[in-house]
BABA-593401 format. One record per residue (C-alpha): residue number from 0; x negated, z negated, y negated. Coordinates in Angstrom, 3 decimals. Example, Ala and Ser with C-alpha at 12.3 -4.5 7.8 and 13.67 -1.06 7.14 Angstrom:
residues 2
[rec 0,[-12.300,-7.800,4.500]]
[rec 1,[-13.670,-7.140,1.060]]
end
This chain:
residues 401
[rec 0,[-49.114,-29.351,-2.062]]
[rec 1,[-45.463,-30.499,-1.811]]
[rec 2,[-46.460,-33.560,0.223]]
[rec 3,[-48.694,-34.981,-2.544]]
[rec 4,[-46.217,-37.779,-3.497]]
[rec 5,[-45.927,-38.731,0.172]]
[rec 6,[-49.721,-38.922,0.452]]
[rec 7,[-49.806,-41.066,-2.698]]
[rec 8,[-47.120,-43.382,-1.297]]
[rec 9,[-48.992,-43.767,2.000]]
[rec 10,[-52.243,-44.562,0.203]]
[rec 11,[-50.492,-47.095,-2.020]]
[rec 12,[-48.874,-48.734,1.029]]
[rec 13,[-52.282,-48.949,2.688]]
[rec 14,[-53.638,-50.432,-0.526]]
[rec 15,[-50.950,-53.140,-0.507]]
[rec 16,[-51.392,-53.861,3.193]]
[rec 17,[-55.156,-54.065,3.017]]
[rec 18,[-55.000,-56.270,-0.060]]
[rec 19,[-52.542,-58.640,1.622]]
[rec 20,[-54.682,-58.908,4.735]]
[rec 21,[-57.924,-59.360,2.839]]
[rec 22,[-56.738,-61.515,-0.058]]
[rec 23,[-59.069,-63.372,-2.331]]
[rec 24,[-61.737,-61.477,-4.194]]
[rec 25,[-61.350,-58.415,-1.950]]
[rec 26,[-57.830,-57.578,-3.141]]
[rec 27,[-58.833,-55.988,-6.479]]
[rec 28,[-61.801,-54.301,-4.791]]
[rec 29,[-59.625,-52.668,-2.107]]
[rec 30,[-57.107,-51.549,-4.717]]
[rec 31,[-59.930,-49.950,-6.689]]
[rec 32,[-61.163,-48.260,-3.520]]
[rec 33,[-57.799,-46.637,-2.804]]
[rec 34,[-57.399,-45.639,-6.460]]
[rec 35,[-60.524,-43.504,-6.152]]
[rec 36,[-58.533,-41.176,-3.882]]
[rec 37,[-56.640,-39.976,-6.970]]
[rec 38,[-59.278,-37.391,-8.031]]
[rec 39,[-59.358,-36.019,-4.487]]
[rec 40,[-55.564,-35.773,-4.448]]
[rec 41,[-55.682,-33.981,-7.806]]
[rec 42,[-58.299,-31.585,-6.434]]
[rec 43,[-56.143,-30.865,-3.373]]
[rec 44,[-53.190,-30.024,-5.632]]
[rec 45,[-55.388,-27.708,-7.699]]
[rec 46,[-56.541,-25.914,-4.543]]
[rec 47,[-52.909,-25.511,-3.524]]
[rec 48,[-51.953,-24.109,-6.937]]
[rec 49,[-54.880,-21.677,-6.730]]
[rec 50,[-53.326,-19.892,-3.725]]
[rec 51,[-51.497,-16.690,-4.770]]
[rec 52,[-47.726,-16.794,-4.956]]
[rec 53,[-47.815,-13.200,-3.732]]
[rec 54,[-51.009,-12.139,-1.959]]
[rec 55,[-51.412,-8.366,-2.080]]
[rec 56,[-54.794,-8.550,-0.369]]
[rec 57,[-55.714,-10.044,2.969]]
[rec 58,[-56.850,-13.666,2.885]]
[rec 59,[-58.650,-15.703,5.527]]
[rec 60,[-56.849,-19.027,5.307]]
[rec 61,[-55.952,-20.824,2.102]]
[rec 62,[-57.691,-23.110,-0.323]]
[rec 63,[-56.253,-26.119,1.518]]
[rec 64,[-58.415,-25.453,4.575]]
[rec 65,[-61.465,-26.928,2.858]]
[rec 66,[-59.417,-29.913,1.691]]
[rec 67,[-58.266,-30.770,5.223]]
[rec 68,[-61.765,-30.298,6.620]]
[rec 69,[-63.712,-32.198,3.959]]
[rec 70,[-61.005,-34.496,2.604]]
[rec 71,[-61.424,-37.374,5.126]]
[rec 72,[-65.181,-37.535,4.548]]
[rec 73,[-64.876,-37.293,0.766]]
[rec 74,[-62.154,-39.924,0.710]]
[rec 75,[-64.153,-42.313,2.881]]
[rec 76,[-67.170,-42.006,0.584]]
[rec 77,[-65.142,-42.289,-2.611]]
[rec 78,[-63.116,-45.233,-1.294]]
[rec 79,[-66.278,-47.059,-0.258]]
[rec 80,[-67.854,-46.481,-3.658]]
[rec 81,[-64.668,-47.561,-5.407]]
[rec 82,[-64.418,-50.726,-3.304]]
[rec 83,[-68.027,-51.634,-4.093]]
[rec 84,[-67.452,-50.980,-7.784]]
[rec 85,[-64.260,-53.042,-7.732]]
[rec 86,[-65.984,-55.887,-5.916]]
[rec 87,[-68.845,-55.852,-8.410]]
[rec 88,[-66.426,-55.802,-11.332]]
[rec 89,[-64.491,-58.722,-9.849]]
[rec 90,[-67.659,-60.728,-9.360]]
[rec 91,[-68.872,-59.884,-12.845]]
[rec 92,[-65.898,-61.680,-14.408]]
[rec 93,[-64.846,-58.855,-16.685]]
[rec 94,[-62.725,-59.792,-19.677]]
[rec 95,[-59.132,-60.411,-18.627]]
[rec 96,[-57.870,-57.747,-21.054]]
[rec 97,[-59.699,-54.837,-19.381]]
[rec 98,[-57.381,-54.431,-16.326]]
[rec 99,[-54.381,-54.634,-18.626]]
[rec 100,[-55.800,-51.996,-20.941]]
[rec 101,[-56.527,-49.660,-18.011]]
[rec 102,[-53.042,-50.243,-16.589]]
[rec 103,[-51.358,-49.640,-19.940]]
[rec 104,[-53.397,-46.477,-20.571]]
[rec 105,[-52.539,-45.093,-17.129]]
[rec 106,[-48.834,-45.868,-17.504]]
[rec 107,[-48.653,-44.319,-20.988]]
[rec 108,[-50.533,-41.196,-19.849]]
[rec 109,[-48.273,-40.822,-16.812]]
[rec 110,[-45.168,-41.266,-18.968]]
[rec 111,[-46.488,-38.539,-21.291]]
[rec 112,[-46.963,-36.168,-18.363]]
[rec 113,[-43.421,-36.920,-17.202]]
[rec 114,[-42.053,-36.100,-20.653]]
[rec 115,[-43.969,-32.815,-20.621]]
[rec 116,[-42.580,-32.029,-17.182]]
[rec 117,[-39.070,-32.823,-18.403]]
[rec 118,[-39.537,-30.296,-21.198]]
[rec 119,[-39.852,-27.575,-18.562]]
[rec 120,[-36.817,-28.649,-16.561]]
[rec 121,[-34.791,-25.700,-15.355]]
[rec 122,[-37.734,-23.347,-14.911]]
[rec 123,[-38.671,-22.220,-11.404]]
[rec 124,[-41.393,-24.022,-9.497]]
[rec 125,[-44.275,-22.110,-7.873]]
[rec 126,[-42.368,-22.154,-4.583]]
[rec 127,[-39.215,-20.609,-6.114]]
[rec 128,[-40.759,-18.262,-8.686]]
[rec 129,[-40.560,-15.052,-6.626]]
[rec 130,[-36.938,-15.702,-5.647]]
[rec 131,[-36.063,-16.277,-9.319]]
[rec 132,[-37.030,-12.711,-10.284]]
[rec 133,[-33.960,-10.458,-10.005]]
[rec 134,[-33.917,-7.628,-7.479]]
[rec 135,[-33.688,-4.290,-9.309]]
[rec 136,[-33.902,-1.907,-6.369]]
[rec 137,[-34.633,-1.418,-2.682]]
[rec 138,[-37.064,0.762,-0.761]]
[rec 139,[-35.385,2.217,2.340]]
[rec 140,[-36.967,1.608,5.728]]
[rec 141,[-39.353,4.229,7.004]]
[rec 142,[-38.390,6.609,9.759]]
[rec 143,[-39.968,5.661,13.062]]
[rec 144,[-41.099,7.953,15.837]]
[rec 145,[-38.560,8.670,18.505]]
[rec 146,[-39.180,7.220,21.930]]
[rec 147,[-41.630,9.365,23.834]]
[rec 148,[-43.136,10.961,20.721]]
[rec 149,[-46.931,10.983,20.531]]
[rec 150,[-48.674,8.285,18.494]]
[rec 151,[-52.098,9.907,18.574]]
[rec 152,[-53.039,13.429,17.646]]
[rec 153,[-55.929,15.796,17.224]]
[rec 154,[-59.345,15.231,18.699]]
[rec 155,[-59.850,11.853,20.305]]
[rec 156,[-62.616,10.127,22.172]]
[rec 157,[-63.484,11.510,25.606]]
[rec 158,[-60.970,10.516,28.231]]
[rec 159,[-58.141,9.883,25.724]]
[rec 160,[-55.189,12.266,25.905]]
[rec 161,[-53.713,13.204,22.533]]
[rec 162,[-51.058,15.673,21.467]]
[rec 163,[-52.260,18.607,19.413]]
[rec 164,[-49.419,18.121,16.919]]
[rec 165,[-47.118,15.299,15.869]]
[rec 166,[-43.330,15.124,15.883]]
[rec 167,[-41.489,16.848,13.032]]
[rec 168,[-41.828,14.923,9.784]]
[rec 169,[-45.159,13.359,10.805]]
[rec 170,[-48.648,14.590,10.028]]
[rec 171,[-51.903,14.075,11.841]]
[rec 172,[-54.260,11.863,9.823]]
[rec 173,[-57.390,10.277,11.238]]
[rec 174,[-56.147,10.662,14.793]]
[rec 175,[-52.734,9.083,14.155]]
[rec 176,[-49.315,10.467,13.499]]
[rec 177,[-48.273,9.285,10.037]]
[rec 178,[-45.385,9.998,7.735]]
[rec 179,[-46.042,10.543,4.048]]
[rec 180,[-43.107,10.221,1.697]]
[rec 181,[-42.300,9.471,-1.918]]
[rec 182,[-39.579,6.948,-2.717]]
[rec 183,[-38.152,5.755,-6.005]]
[rec 184,[-36.556,2.445,-6.921]]
[rec 185,[-35.689,0.896,-10.274]]
[rec 186,[-37.285,3.806,-12.140]]
[rec 187,[-40.583,3.382,-10.278]]
[rec 188,[-42.130,5.942,-7.937]]
[rec 189,[-43.932,4.830,-4.777]]
[rec 190,[-46.002,6.768,-2.289]]
[rec 191,[-45.765,5.495,1.241]]
[rec 192,[-47.847,6.410,4.273]]
[rec 193,[-46.435,4.908,7.453]]
[rec 194,[-47.830,4.819,10.939]]
[rec 195,[-45.845,5.322,14.124]]
[rec 196,[-45.121,1.614,14.552]]
[rec 197,[-43.768,1.112,11.018]]
[rec 198,[-46.875,-0.316,9.330]]
[rec 199,[-47.278,1.344,5.946]]
[rec 200,[-49.688,1.749,3.072]]
[rec 201,[-47.860,1.573,-0.256]]
[rec 202,[-48.954,2.720,-3.705]]
[rec 203,[-47.246,2.570,-7.094]]
[rec 204,[-47.647,6.013,-8.614]]
[rec 205,[-48.952,6.355,-12.176]]
[rec 206,[-46.589,7.523,-14.864]]
[rec 207,[-48.786,10.432,-16.016]]
[rec 208,[-50.154,13.130,-13.750]]
[rec 209,[-53.579,12.943,-15.396]]
[rec 210,[-53.982,9.237,-14.597]]
[rec 211,[-56.786,8.621,-12.092]]
[rec 212,[-55.937,7.902,-8.472]]
[rec 213,[-54.099,4.885,-7.173]]
[rec 214,[-54.787,1.993,-4.824]]
[rec 215,[-52.790,1.257,-1.701]]
[rec 216,[-51.863,-1.971,0.016]]
[rec 217,[-50.363,-2.663,3.438]]
[rec 218,[-46.697,-3.550,3.920]]
[rec 219,[-44.201,-3.553,6.738]]
[rec 220,[-41.784,-0.672,6.272]]
[rec 221,[-39.501,-1.120,9.266]]
[rec 222,[-36.957,-3.004,7.130]]
[rec 223,[-35.638,-2.347,3.619]]
[rec 224,[-37.946,-3.791,0.978]]
[rec 225,[-36.550,-5.393,-2.166]]
[rec 226,[-38.117,-4.475,-5.508]]
[rec 227,[-38.343,-7.236,-8.120]]
[rec 228,[-39.470,-6.451,-11.659]]
[rec 229,[-40.842,-9.023,-14.117]]
[rec 230,[-41.378,-7.326,-17.498]]
[rec 231,[-42.538,-10.570,-19.124]]
[rec 232,[-45.644,-10.706,-16.948]]
[rec 233,[-45.905,-6.969,-16.292]]
[rec 234,[-45.587,-7.078,-12.517]]
[rec 235,[-43.376,-5.585,-9.838]]
[rec 236,[-43.066,-7.268,-6.432]]
[rec 237,[-42.138,-5.265,-3.342]]
[rec 238,[-40.622,-6.969,-0.345]]
[rec 239,[-42.046,-10.328,-1.500]]
[rec 240,[-45.205,-9.060,0.237]]
[rec 241,[-47.231,-7.228,-2.400]]
[rec 242,[-47.282,-6.907,-6.190]]
[rec 243,[-48.407,-4.222,-8.634]]
[rec 244,[-49.492,-4.411,-12.239]]
[rec 245,[-47.141,-2.300,-14.324]]
[rec 246,[-49.937,-1.430,-16.739]]
[rec 247,[-52.689,-0.324,-14.361]]
[rec 248,[-50.393,0.451,-11.401]]
[rec 249,[-52.953,-1.318,-9.212]]
[rec 250,[-52.050,-3.954,-6.620]]
[rec 251,[-52.613,-7.514,-7.828]]
[rec 252,[-52.221,-11.063,-6.598]]
[rec 253,[-49.549,-13.033,-8.435]]
[rec 254,[-51.191,-16.361,-9.256]]
[rec 255,[-49.926,-19.540,-10.885]]
[rec 256,[-52.337,-18.956,-13.748]]
[rec 257,[-50.787,-15.560,-14.532]]
[rec 258,[-47.193,-16.802,-14.665]]
[rec 259,[-47.780,-20.455,-15.642]]
[rec 260,[-45.739,-20.129,-18.844]]
[rec 261,[-42.610,-19.563,-16.750]]
[rec 262,[-43.166,-22.363,-14.223]]
[rec 263,[-42.446,-26.060,-13.970]]
[rec 264,[-44.167,-28.575,-11.680]]
[rec 265,[-42.640,-29.163,-8.246]]
[rec 266,[-39.760,-31.611,-8.449]]
[rec 267,[-41.410,-33.947,-5.949]]
[rec 268,[-44.424,-34.317,-8.227]]
[rec 269,[-42.217,-35.415,-11.131]]
[rec 270,[-40.271,-37.844,-8.932]]
[rec 271,[-43.556,-39.239,-7.655]]
[rec 272,[-44.729,-39.727,-11.240]]
[rec 273,[-41.539,-41.641,-12.043]]
[rec 274,[-42.149,-43.807,-8.969]]
[rec 275,[-45.678,-44.486,-10.191]]
[rec 276,[-44.400,-45.690,-13.575]]
[rec 277,[-41.852,-47.933,-11.830]]
[rec 278,[-44.456,-49.464,-9.498]]
[rec 279,[-46.803,-50.007,-12.431]]
[rec 280,[-44.039,-51.765,-14.382]]
[rec 281,[-43.144,-54.039,-11.451]]
[rec 282,[-46.810,-54.842,-10.843]]
[rec 283,[-47.289,-55.684,-14.516]]
[rec 284,[-44.269,-58.013,-14.487]]
[rec 285,[-45.536,-59.774,-11.359]]
[rec 286,[-49.027,-60.090,-12.864]]
[rec 287,[-47.526,-61.556,-16.056]]
[rec 288,[-45.681,-64.069,-13.906]]
[rec 289,[-48.966,-65.100,-12.288]]
[rec 290,[-50.564,-65.437,-15.713]]
[rec 291,[-47.715,-67.641,-17.025]]
[rec 292,[-47.868,-69.842,-13.931]]
[rec 293,[-51.613,-70.168,-14.394]]
[rec 294,[-51.077,-71.271,-17.975]]
[rec 295,[-48.554,-73.883,-16.823]]
[rec 296,[-50.844,-75.228,-14.130]]
[rec 297,[-53.577,-75.693,-16.703]]
[rec 298,[-51.407,-78.584,-17.983]]
[rec 299,[-50.698,-80.021,-14.529]]
[rec 300,[-51.882,-83.488,-13.504]]
[rec 301,[-54.629,-83.573,-10.928]]
[rec 302,[-54.520,-86.006,-8.046]]
[rec 303,[-54.914,-86.458,-4.321]]
[rec 304,[-52.362,-86.577,-1.521]]
[rec 305,[-52.600,-89.696,0.631]]
[rec 306,[-51.772,-89.981,4.323]]
[rec 307,[-48.135,-90.919,3.555]]
[rec 308,[-47.535,-87.884,1.330]]
[rec 309,[-47.801,-89.724,-1.972]]
[rec 310,[-49.893,-88.481,-4.867]]
[rec 311,[-52.487,-90.744,-6.395]]
[rec 312,[-53.281,-89.672,-9.942]]
[rec 313,[-56.728,-90.038,-11.368]]
[rec 314,[-55.382,-91.068,-14.799]]
[rec 315,[-53.630,-94.234,-13.618]]
[rec 316,[-50.082,-92.953,-13.142]]
[rec 317,[-48.046,-94.506,-10.347]]
[rec 318,[-48.053,-92.685,-6.974]]
[rec 319,[-45.395,-89.971,-6.608]]
[rec 320,[-43.511,-88.258,-3.869]]
[rec 321,[-42.984,-84.682,-5.040]]
[rec 322,[-41.215,-81.519,-3.909]]
[rec 323,[-44.127,-79.341,-2.857]]
[rec 324,[-44.121,-75.572,-3.386]]
[rec 325,[-46.446,-75.367,-0.380]]
[rec 326,[-46.887,-77.864,2.488]]
[rec 327,[-49.049,-80.666,1.161]]
[rec 328,[-51.796,-82.101,3.322]]
[rec 329,[-54.109,-84.947,2.385]]
[rec 330,[-56.482,-83.623,-0.242]]
[rec 331,[-56.552,-82.505,-3.865]]
[rec 332,[-53.278,-81.433,-5.471]]
[rec 333,[-51.834,-80.456,-8.815]]
[rec 334,[-48.534,-82.081,-9.829]]
[rec 335,[-46.424,-80.265,-12.373]]
[rec 336,[-43.376,-81.880,-14.017]]
[rec 337,[-40.303,-79.665,-14.221]]
[rec 338,[-38.413,-81.934,-16.631]]
[rec 339,[-39.040,-84.484,-19.381]]
[rec 340,[-41.469,-87.241,-18.488]]
[rec 341,[-40.691,-90.715,-19.836]]
[rec 342,[-43.418,-92.758,-21.485]]
[rec 343,[-45.249,-95.030,-19.059]]
[rec 344,[-43.596,-98.178,-20.432]]
[rec 345,[-40.091,-96.830,-19.669]]
[rec 346,[-40.620,-94.803,-16.542]]
[rec 347,[-39.664,-95.545,-13.011]]
[rec 348,[-41.912,-94.167,-10.290]]
[rec 349,[-42.902,-90.759,-11.438]]
[rec 350,[-41.756,-91.259,-14.965]]
[rec 351,[-38.175,-90.181,-14.182]]
[rec 352,[-39.121,-86.499,-13.934]]
[rec 353,[-38.846,-83.866,-11.243]]
[rec 354,[-42.278,-82.826,-10.030]]
[rec 355,[-43.704,-79.926,-8.078]]
[rec 356,[-46.924,-80.136,-6.127]]
[rec 357,[-49.411,-77.323,-5.519]]
[rec 358,[-52.146,-77.922,-2.952]]
[rec 359,[-55.744,-77.558,-4.105]]
[rec 360,[-57.971,-78.587,-6.918]]
[rec 361,[-57.400,-77.252,-10.401]]
[rec 362,[-60.323,-74.855,-10.140]]
[rec 363,[-59.155,-73.493,-6.757]]
[rec 364,[-55.533,-72.997,-7.794]]
[rec 365,[-56.389,-71.339,-11.094]]
[rec 366,[-58.878,-69.039,-9.359]]
[rec 367,[-56.245,-67.985,-6.807]]
[rec 368,[-53.820,-67.139,-9.577]]
[rec 369,[-56.509,-65.281,-11.531]]
[rec 370,[-57.273,-63.127,-8.501]]
[rec 371,[-53.565,-62.570,-7.875]]
[rec 372,[-53.155,-61.377,-11.443]]
[rec 373,[-56.154,-59.057,-11.112]]
[rec 374,[-54.931,-57.775,-7.752]]
[rec 375,[-51.439,-56.973,-9.038]]
[rec 376,[-52.886,-55.214,-12.075]]
[rec 377,[-55.160,-53.215,-9.754]]
[rec 378,[-52.152,-52.176,-7.652]]
[rec 379,[-50.418,-50.941,-10.805]]
[rec 380,[-53.529,-48.991,-11.779]]
[rec 381,[-53.733,-47.448,-8.306]]
[rec 382,[-50.046,-46.449,-8.527]]
[rec 383,[-50.465,-44.680,-11.872]]
[rec 384,[-53.584,-42.873,-10.683]]
[rec 385,[-52.282,-41.810,-7.274]]
[rec 386,[-48.800,-40.727,-8.357]]
[rec 387,[-50.149,-39.198,-11.559]]
[rec 388,[-52.806,-37.075,-9.827]]
[rec 389,[-50.410,-34.181,-8.959]]
[rec 390,[-49.106,-34.055,-12.527]]
[rec 391,[-52.662,-33.987,-13.859]]
[rec 392,[-53.267,-30.975,-11.596]]
[rec 393,[-50.090,-29.363,-12.974]]
[rec 394,[-51.341,-29.959,-16.521]]
[rec 395,[-54.739,-28.414,-15.724]]
[rec 396,[-53.007,-25.406,-14.138]]
[rec 397,[-50.933,-24.860,-17.286]]
[rec 398,[-47.566,-25.969,-15.895]]
[rec 399,[-47.117,-28.601,-18.596]]
[rec 400,[-48.691,-26.877,-21.598]]
end
């Protein structure tokens, strides 16, 4: 699933947008809801990796069909459950260290996956594996029937005209004119049976005459077919269409599991993981800033703004006119000095200090900052989960082992 990092980025953007619109206690809950999409994204990547790199046998669709059909419903249910769980956790007043521990664990795990992916740098990805195998030979195109030559032969259904014999070089088999030939490439012998339109059945012949019969698979023989040989995994790939096992000479599907020791994760997955670590780091720094500001405001003086914009302190300090960080309206306010405050006996109005005002009571302001800290930590957790999901799938598939 090459688009997995894009999906993760879109989900994270939706997480940020929804959290900004909702605010308050819903911000951590929405972040938790979007983070629950990570297992589904991991599952989608695993389904994608389960599709054969070379499919020798006919397949009806791919593993991603089920993901696209069921994914929206599964995501909606998981996101709803995650949002409810996040809301409950926010209301339960979990210890402040828990979000930080989860964020740190996710970032460290994602960094470990990135290091493992870096150890496989230079190896082909699943999308480039077949092209990385060198071409050791070529099967020539099959000879096609000349224009006007019969396609059908022998006895046919009533009312169908068929020639009694086929053109030279073609034999009558099951009512069709076919050409049987033996071709060799790269020290391998193939038997090919081609129909009049160029569709062929191909078999890799056994090395010994006493070996039991062989299996055939369909290929297009109208063009030359390249032969790629991979001794490490014991396979030969013909025309990038079909593959044979060099041991059994039987057609096989080339899967990621079979060649995982020679593969690296898609580059986009590694870049997405690096983006996840970066977003987690920025979120952690912003959350630490909210925590430090909360600690500072714990020491702020509490008062009320009068109709003229002055602050009346409850502890007897003279009224102040302060530089407000937000527009101040009559009501409760916290005043925070940004410089040294002179003792009351020596101070002018305001004690000679520079002050900042933050609207709201102490409890309201500290609660806003607590929720902002939790929300930013939740965004970092969502980033590590969403961007790390493809790399977890790569690890499960053996691309990082």
